[in-house]
C-alpha positions as CSV (number, residue, x, y, z in Angstrom):
1,M,127.5,-24.6,176.3
2,L,125.2,-21.7,177.3
3,I,122.1,-20.9,175.4
4,F,120.2,-17.7,175.9
5,G,116.7,-16.6,174.8
6,E,116.1,-13.5,172.8
7,D,115.3,-11.4,175.9
8,K,118.6,-12.3,177.5
9,I,120.5,-11.6,174.3
10,A,118.9,-8.2,174.1
11,D,120.0,-7.5,177.7
12,I,123.6,-8.6,177.0
13,I,123.7,-6.3,173.9
14,Q,122.9,-3.3,176.1
15,I,125.8,-3.9,178.5
16,P,128.4,-1.1,178.2
17,L,131.6,-2.0,176.4
18,L,134.2,-2.8,179.1
19,L,138.0,-3.3,179.3
20,K,138.7,-6.0,181.9
21,T,141.6,-5.6,184.4
22,D,142.7,-7.6,187.4
23,Q,140.8,-5.3,189.7
24,M,137.7,-4.1,187.8
25,A,136.0,-3.6,184.5
26,I,136.6,-0.1,183.1
27,P,134.3,1.4,180.5
28,I,136.3,2.2,177.3
29,V,133.4,3.5,175.3
30,E,130.6,6.0,176.3
31,I,127.3,5.3,174.7
32,G,125.6,8.5,173.5
33,K,128.8,10.5,173.3
34,F,131.7,11.1,170.9
35,N,134.6,8.8,171.5
36,T,138.1,8.9,169.9
37,L,138.9,5.3,168.9
38,K,141.3,3.4,166.7
39,V,140.5,1.9,163.3
40,L,141.0,-1.9,163.8
41,K,140.1,-3.4,160.4
42,E,138.3,-2.7,157.2
43,T,135.5,-4.9,155.7
44,D,133.2,-4.7,152.7
45,F,130.5,-3.2,154.8
46,G,132.5,-0.7,156.9
47,I,135.2,-0.5,159.4
48,Y,135.6,-1.7,163.0
49,I,136.9,0.7,165.6
50,G,137.7,0.2,169.3
51,D,140.7,-1.8,170.6
52,E,141.9,-5.4,170.6
53,I,139.2,-6.4,173.1
54,E,136.1,-4.6,171.8
55,E,135.1,-3.8,168.2
56,I,132.3,-1.5,167.1
57,L,131.1,-1.4,163.5
58,M,131.0,1.9,161.6
59,P,128.9,1.2,158.4
60,T,130.5,2.2,155.1
61,K,128.1,5.2,154.5
62,W,129.7,7.0,157.5
63,V,133.4,6.1,156.9
64,P,135.5,9.2,156.0
65,E,137.4,8.9,152.7
66,G,141.0,8.0,153.1
67,I,140.7,6.5,156.6
68,K,142.9,3.4,157.2
69,V,143.7,0.8,159.8
70,G,145.7,2.3,162.7
71,D,144.2,5.8,162.3
72,E,142.2,7.4,165.1
73,I,138.7,8.6,164.5
74,E,136.1,10.5,166.5
75,A,132.8,8.7,166.4
76,F,129.4,9.0,168.0
77,I,128.4,5.7,169.6
78,Y,124.7,4.7,170.0
79,N,122.4,1.7,169.7
80,D,120.7,1.3,166.3
81,S,117.1,0.2,165.7
82,E,118.1,-3.4,166.3
83,D,119.9,-2.4,169.5
84,R,123.3,-3.1,168.1
85,I,126.2,-0.8,169.2
86,I,127.0,1.3,166.2
87,A,129.5,4.1,165.4
88,T,128.8,7.1,163.2
89,T,130.4,10.3,162.1
90,M,127.0,12.0,162.0
91,K,126.6,14.9,164.5
92,P,123.5,14.4,166.7
93,K,121.5,17.4,167.9
94,I,122.0,16.1,171.5
95,E,124.5,14.0,173.4
96,R,124.0,12.0,176.6
97,D,123.5,14.1,179.7
98,Q,122.6,17.2,177.7
99,F,119.5,19.2,176.9
100,A,118.2,20.1,173.4
101,Y,115.0,21.4,171.8
102,L,113.8,18.6,169.6
103,Q,110.8,18.0,167.3
104,V,108.4,15.0,167.7
105,K,108.4,12.9,164.5
106,Q,105.7,10.5,165.6
107,V,103.7,9.3,168.6
108,T,103.1,5.6,169.2
109,S,101.9,3.3,171.9
110,F,105.5,3.4,173.3
111,G,105.7,7.1,173.6
112,A,107.0,10.0,171.4
113,F,109.9,9.6,168.9
114,L,112.0,12.7,168.4
115,D,114.3,13.7,165.6
116,W,117.8,14.1,167.1
117,G,119.8,14.0,163.9
118,I,120.5,10.2,164.0
119,E,118.8,7.5,161.9
120,K,117.2,6.0,165.0
121,D,114.8,8.4,166.6
122,L,115.0,9.2,170.3
123,L,112.2,7.7,172.4
124,V,110.5,9.8,175.2
125,P,108.3,7.3,177.1
126,F,104.9,8.6,178.2
127,R,106.1,8.6,181.9
128,Q,109.0,10.9,180.9
129,Q,106.7,13.5,179.3
130,A,106.0,16.6,181.4
131,K,102.9,17.0,179.3
132,R,101.6,14.7,176.5
133,M,103.7,15.3,173.4
134,E,102.2,16.0,170.0
135,E,103.5,15.2,166.6
136,G,105.3,18.1,164.9
137,Q,105.8,20.1,168.1
138,F,109.1,21.0,169.7
139,Y,110.1,20.2,173.3
140,M,113.1,20.8,175.6
141,V,114.4,17.3,176.5
142,Y,117.2,15.8,178.4
143,M,118.9,12.6,177.1
144,Y,120.2,9.9,179.5
145,V,120.8,6.2,179.8
146,D,117.8,4.4,181.3
147,E,119.0,2.3,184.2
148,I,116.6,-0.5,183.5
149,T,117.0,-0.9,179.8
150,D,120.5,0.6,179.4
151,R,119.1,2.5,176.3
152,L,119.3,6.2,175.5
153,V,116.0,7.9,176.2
154,G,114.7,11.4,176.5
155,S,112.7,13.2,179.2
156,S,110.9,16.6,179.2
157,H,110.8,16.7,183.0
158,V,113.4,19.5,182.9
159,N,113.3,20.3,186.6
160,K,114.3,16.7,187.4
161,F,117.7,17.0,185.6
162,V,118.8,20.6,186.3
163,Q,121.1,21.4,189.2
164,S,119.4,23.5,191.9
165,E,122.0,23.3,194.6
166,E,125.6,24.6,194.8
167,I,125.2,27.1,192.0
168,D,128.7,27.6,190.5
169,L,127.9,31.0,189.0
170,E,128.4,34.6,189.9
171,V,126.6,37.8,188.8
172,N,127.9,39.0,185.4
173,D,129.2,35.6,184.4
174,E,128.9,35.0,180.7
175,V,126.9,31.9,180.0
176,E,125.2,30.0,177.2
177,I,121.5,29.7,177.3
178,M,118.6,28.0,175.4
179,I,115.2,29.6,175.8
180,Y,112.5,26.9,175.7
181,D,109.3,28.0,177.4
182,E,107.2,31.2,177.7
183,F,105.1,32.4,180.6
184,E,103.5,35.6,181.8
185,L,106.7,37.3,183.1
186,G,109.1,36.1,180.5
187,Y,110.9,32.9,179.5
188,N,112.5,29.8,181.0
189,A,116.0,28.9,179.8
190,I,118.6,26.2,180.3
191,I,121.9,27.7,181.5
192,N,125.2,26.1,180.5
193,N,123.4,22.8,180.0
194,K,123.2,22.6,183.8
195,Y,120.9,25.1,185.5
196,R,117.4,26.5,184.9
197,G,117.0,30.3,184.7
198,L,114.5,33.0,184.1
199,I,114.8,35.9,181.6
200,Y,112.2,38.7,181.9
201,R,110.5,40.0,178.8
202,N,112.1,43.4,179.1
203,E,115.5,41.8,179.0
204,V,114.9,40.4,175.5
205,F,115.3,42.4,172.3
206,G,114.1,41.1,168.9
207,K,112.6,37.8,168.1
208,V,113.0,34.9,170.5
209,E,114.2,31.6,168.9
210,F,113.4,28.7,171.2
211,G,116.1,26.1,171.5
212,K,118.8,28.3,169.9
213,K,122.1,28.6,171.9
214,V,122.9,32.3,172.7
215,T,125.2,34.2,174.9
216,A,123.7,35.8,178.1
217,Y,124.8,37.0,181.5
218,I,123.9,36.2,185.1
219,K,121.8,39.1,186.5
220,A,121.0,37.7,189.9
221,I,121.1,34.5,192.0
222,R,118.3,34.6,194.5
223,A,118.3,33.2,198.1
224,D,116.2,30.2,196.9
225,N,118.9,29.6,194.2
226,K,116.7,30.7,191.3
227,I,118.7,32.4,188.6
228,D,117.8,35.6,186.7
229,V,119.5,36.0,183.3
230,T,119.9,39.1,181.1
231,M,121.0,39.4,177.5
232,H,123.3,42.2,178.4
233,R,126.3,42.4,180.7
234,V,125.6,44.0,184.1
235,G,127.8,46.8,185.3
236,F,130.6,48.7,183.5
237,G,129.4,52.2,184.5
238,L,125.8,53.0,184.2
239,Q,124.0,49.7,183.9
240,S,121.2,51.1,181.8
241,I,123.6,52.5,179.2
242,E,126.5,50.1,179.0
243,P,124.7,47.0,177.8
244,N,123.5,48.9,174.7
245,A,127.0,50.3,174.1
246,D,128.3,46.7,174.3
247,K,125.7,45.6,171.8
248,V,126.7,48.4,169.4
249,L,130.3,47.2,169.6
250,D,129.3,43.6,168.9
251,V,127.3,44.7,165.8
252,L,130.2,46.9,164.7
253,D,132.6,43.9,164.8
254,K,130.2,41.8,162.7
255,N,130.0,44.6,160.1
256,G,133.7,45.2,159.6
257,G,133.9,48.0,162.1
258,E,131.4,50.3,160.4
259,L,127.7,51.0,160.7
260,E,125.8,53.4,158.5
261,L,123.9,54.9,161.4
262,H,124.1,58.3,163.0
263,D,122.1,60.6,165.2
264,K,119.9,61.6,162.2
265,S,119.0,57.9,161.3
266,K,115.4,56.9,161.4
267,P,114.3,55.0,164.5
268,E,113.2,52.0,162.4
269,E,116.7,51.8,160.7
270,I,118.3,51.7,164.1
271,Y,115.9,49.1,165.4
272,D,116.4,46.9,162.3
273,L,120.1,46.8,162.9
274,L,120.4,46.9,166.6
275,Q,117.0,46.1,168.1
276,M,117.1,49.1,170.3
277,S,115.4,52.5,170.4
278,K,116.9,55.6,168.9
279,K,117.1,57.1,172.4
280,N,119.2,54.2,173.7
281,F,121.3,54.2,170.6
282,K,122.3,57.8,171.1
283,K,123.1,57.1,174.7
284,A,125.2,54.1,173.7
285,I,127.3,55.9,171.1
286,G,127.8,58.8,173.5
287,V,129.4,56.4,176.0
288,L,131.5,54.8,173.3
289,Y,132.6,58.1,171.9
290,K,133.5,59.4,175.4
291,N,135.6,56.3,176.0
292,K,137.3,56.6,172.6
293,R,135.8,53.3,171.4
294,I,134.2,54.8,168.2
295,K,134.5,57.7,165.8
296,I,131.3,59.5,164.8
297,E,131.4,60.6,161.1
298,E,128.7,62.4,159.1
299,D,126.9,59.4,157.8
300,K,128.3,56.5,159.9
301,I,130.0,55.4,163.1
302,V,133.4,53.7,162.9
303,K,135.1,51.6,165.5
304,A,138.2,53.4,166.8
């Protein structure tokens, strides 16, 4: 009979769930990610999901109504405050191997604890803080599994986790970005949860919302693999005009194909709706009208 101390038991709890075969052990569950698993049994305190070899508890408070044994369920798997492997249907603000802009709930002697949408806060140890974190502030962090503890932790050392070689992007590619930091020339952003990019101030219109995922376009990939991003697609005729025309079309689509704007509209009315100057607005609708993309009426423009 083997007897383990508390430290050893804690280590065992952290071992990833495995499916044993004749050749090797194959992970069947990914900690820190959503997994599609089968409902194995029901209890008074929740359900167990997994397979015949491994069972993971999903407490009653997260069990969807009407779920039954044999059904499949998509669940997020993580370690709770007692380091038990737990399943939940809650949607976290970040998954393993991803970036997110998160707020610090408290700072302790262990490090900073961030709100990531799950009951157990995400720890960012002091050694993983690019600068000392403060309670109430937001930071861009990357979540990963610590090799020593096998626990999910965060890090604000962004450059350590972005890919800087073999950039699989081309100029004009549509991408998803999260702006997270401001400096003299503009803003730093995470591109496609994979790369780090720069967006210049004159490429941004309207209010910048740090951490919000927005659509952008690759403007340039420099010789040193640094990436410039723009909020408007490059090309399509005159580069200085087309991005604004494209933006007008986007806003038209969101407003049912009509905009109560015209060449006599006040500059502030145009800026409130489109975040562009009246001069650029007139150029944009000129291009759209010439290409038969809109109709210009007395008191509005209409998508053709």
